[in-house]
Every structure is written in C-alpha cells, then in structure tokens.
C-alpha positions in Angstrom: -112.9 49.1 42.2 -112.0 50.8 45.5 -110.0 47.7 46.5 -108.1 47.9 43.2 -107.4 51.6 43.6 -106.0 51.1 47.1 -103.7 48.3 46.2 -100.2 48.2 47.7 -98.6 49.2 44.4 -101.0 52.2 44.1 -100.4 53.3 47.7 -96.7 53.3 47.0 -97.2 55.5 43.9 -99.4 57.9 46.0 -96.7 58.1 48.6 -94.4 60.0 46.3 -96.6 63.2 46.7 -95.9 63.6 50.5 -92.3 62.6 49.9 -92.0 65.4 47.3 -93.4 67.9 49.7 -91.1 66.7 52.5 -88.1 67.0 50.1 -89.1 70.6 49.4 -89.3 71.4 53.2 -85.9 69.7 53.7 -84.3 71.8 51.0 -85.9 75.0 52.3 -84.3 74.3 55.7 -80.9 73.5 54.0 -81.0 69.9 55.1 -79.4 68.3 52.1 -78.7 64.9 53.6 -82.4 64.5 54.5 -83.5 65.6 51.1 -81.1 63.2 49.4 -82.3 60.3 51.7 -86.0 61.1 50.8 -85.1 61.2 47.1 -83.6 57.7 47.4 -86.7 56.5 49.2 -88.8 57.9 46.4 -86.8 56.0 43.9 -87.3 52.8 45.9 -91.1 53.3 45.9 -91.0 53.8 42.1 -89.1 50.5 41.7 -91.3 48.6 44.2 -94.7 49.7 42.9 -93.9 48.3 39.4 -92.6 45.1 40.9 -95.5 44.6 43.2 -98.0 45.4 40.4 -96.5 42.6 38.3 -96.8 40.2 41.2 -100.4 41.2 41.7 -101.1 40.8 38.0 -99.6 37.3 38.1 -101.7 36.4 41.2 -105.0 37.8 40.0 -104.7 37.2 36.3 -105.6 40.8 35.3 -103.8 44.1 35.1 -104.6 47.0 37.5 -105.8 49.8 35.1 -105.7 52.3 37.9 -102.1 51.5 38.5 -101.2 51.8 34.9 -102.5 55.3 34.8 -101.6 56.3 38.3 -97.9 55.4 38.3 -96.8 57.8 35.5 -99.0 60.6 36.9 -97.4 60.1 40.3 -94.0 60.4 38.7 -94.9 63.6 36.9 -96.5 65.2 40.0 -93.4 64.3 42.0 -91.1 65.8 39.4 -93.1 69.0 39.2 -93.2 69.6 42.9 -89.5 68.9 43.4 -88.5 71.0 40.4 -90.5 73.9 41.7 -88.6 73.6 45.0 -85.3 73.4 43.1 -86.1 76.5 41.1 -86.2 78.5 44.4 -83.5 76.7 46.4 -81.0 75.3 43.9 -81.3 77.6 40.8 -82.9 74.9 38.6 -83.0 76.5 35.1 -86.3 78.0 34.2 -86.0 77.1 30.6 -85.4 73.4 31.5 -88.3 73.4 33.9 -90.4 74.9 31.1 -89.4 72.1 28.7 -90.3 69.4 31.3 -93.6 71.0 32.2 -94.6 71.7 28.6 -93.9 68.1 27.5 -95.9 66.6 30.4 -98.8 69.0 29.9 -98.9 68.3 26.2 -99.0 64.6 26.8 -101.8 64.9 29.3 -103.9 67.2 27.1 -103.3 65.1 24.0 -104.2 61.9 25.8 -107.3 63.5 27.3 -108.6 65.1 24.2 -107.6 62.9 21.3 -108.2 59.6 23.1 -111.4 60.7 24.8 -114.0 57.8 24.9 -111.5 55.3 23.5 -111.0 53.6 26.9 -107.2 53.4 26.3 -104.3 53.9 28.6 -101.0 54.5 26.9 -98.2 52.8 28.8 -94.8 54.4 29.1 -92.4 53.2 26.3 -88.7 52.8 26.3 -87.8 56.4 25.3 -90.1 57.7 27.9 -88.5 55.5 30.6 -85.1 56.7 29.6 -86.3 60.3 29.6 -87.7 60.0 33.1 -84.8 58.1 34.5 -82.3 60.7 33.2 -84.6 63.5 34.6 -84.7 61.7 37.9 -80.9 61.7 38.0 -80.8 65.3 37.0 -83.2 66.2 39.8 -81.2 64.2 42.3 -78.0 66.0 41.1 -79.6 69.3 41.9 -80.8 68.0 45.3 -77.3 66.8 46.1 -75.7 69.9 44.6 -73.7 67.6 42.3 -72.1 70.0 39.7 -71.1 67.3 37.2 -74.5 65.6 37.3 -76.2 69.0 36.7 -74.1 69.7 33.6 -74.0 66.2 32.1 -77.6 65.1 32.7 -79.0 68.4 31.4 -77.6 67.3 28.0 -78.9 63.7 28.4 -82.3 64.9 29.4 -82.4 67.2 26.4 -81.6 64.2 24.1 -84.2 61.9 25.6 -86.7 64.8 25.7 -86.6 65.0 21.9 -86.6 61.2 21.4 -89.4 60.5 23.8 -91.6 63.3 22.5 -91.3 62.1 18.9 -91.9 58.5 20.0 -95.0 59.5 22.0 -96.4 61.4 18.9 -96.0 58.2 16.9 -97.7 56.0 19.6 -100.5 58.5 19.9 -101.2 58.4 16.2 -101.3 54.6 16.3 -103.7 54.7 19.3 -106.1 57.1 17.4 -106.1 54.6 14.5 -106.9 51.7 16.9 -103.5 50.0 16.8 -102.5 47.8 19.6 -99.6 48.6 21.9 -97.2 45.8 21.1 -93.7 47.3 20.5 -91.2 45.0 18.9 -88.6 43.7 21.2 -85.1 45.3 20.6 -82.6 43.2 18.8 -79.7 41.6 20.7 -77.3 44.2 19.2 -79.5 47.1 20.4 -79.8 45.6 23.9 -76.0 45.1 23.9 -75.2 48.8 23.1 -78.0 49.9 25.4 -76.3 48.1 28.3 -72.9 49.5 27.4 -74.4 53.1 27.4 -76.0 52.6 30.8 -72.9 51.1 32.3 -70.7 53.8 30.9 -72.9 56.6 32.1 -73.2 55.0 35.5 -69.4 54.5 35.9 -68.6 58.1 34.9 -71.2 59.5 37.2 -70.0 57.4 40.1 -66.4 58.4 39.5 -67.3 62.1 39.7 -69.6 61.6 42.6 -67.3 59.6 44.9 -63.8 60.5 43.6 -63.5 63.6 41.6 -66.1 65.9 43.1 -67.4 64.3 46.3 -70.5 66.6 46.9 -71.5 64.7 50.0 -68.7 66.3 51.9 -70.7 69.6 51.8 -74.0 68.1 53.1 
C-alpha cells in the first residue's frame, strides 16, 4: 500500500500543494511572471499524473485507488490555496470564491457521509472536468491579470458550476443505490459540437491574450 501511495503519479499530484504555496508567495511579491510559470508547471503535473497513472494501470493490470481519490483532492486543495491568495492580491470576487468552496465542501461531505462504508470512489465526470478546466483558466487569468479571461471565464465557470453540481447529485444518487459508474459515451454529434466549442473558446481567448489585450507586457 505504501508503494502504491508513493507512485510517480501520486507524487506529481502531491507536488501541486507546494506549487500553490509558491504561487502565493510569488504573487505577494508582485512576481507575476514567476507565478504564471508555476501555474503552467502545475497544469503540466495535472496532465502528467493522469497519463502516468494510465500507463501504470496498463503495466500492473489494476487501478491505483489512492490515485483516483488523491488527484481530485489535490486539484481542489491547489485551487483553494491559490484562490485565497488571489482574494488578497488580485481582488478575486468573494462571492465566486464562496461558490467554488461551497461546491467542493458539499461534494466532500456528501461523499464522506452518504457513501460511508460503501468502499466507493466516485471518479470525476465530464461536467466536472469541464468545470475544473474552466476554473483553472479563470484562476490563471487572475494570476496573469488578464481582464478578458476574468470576465469571460467567470461566466463559463458559472455555467459549468451548475451543470457539474446537478450531474454530481445524479451520480451520487446512483452510487447510493449501488449502480455502477459506466457513463454512456457521447454521440458523434455531441463530440463534434464539443470540439467546436473548445476550439472557439480557445481561439477567442488566444486572440485577446496575444493580440487585443497582451497582458504579458505588464509582467
């Protein structure tokens, strides 16, 4: 069990806590470029730990249950620490921070109380992944002092906050009834429009970041 806990993927997940604290210190000393760089590194660790975990599962033939629970917790702790820093340094809205914290706390309490003794780990679903991805971009926008990103992704986070919360309630009800976590794959039409949405949001954001606003000139 100790070896499973200290796997490469789990260590990458755990690394996000010291990275979050270092981002806080960088922001406190007005070192925006350093904070942005550390935020990018954090994103890389988030991508790598999932990829390495899948490779380890293919090699060993079984999933790392510690990793399945640790990765989302590490994401949430990272977001909480950085948001607290942004409240004091970048005027991150208190009402938005309250929404983020309330959702995560509700999910943790619901999972701990309602699924106690069921030996279940609820994996992140698609709405949850979209929510956290949009929240990560919003946090990065505040770190980089990117005005368009702050405005636009506040709206996107709000939409995915509602969708993911409703989706999680549905998944939790199924878990309490003993249902298996086997979501139906999206249709080809859904995947097509999902790609269009992601590409459009990415292009618009890159336009404002590199051409219209260029916040990096202030770093």
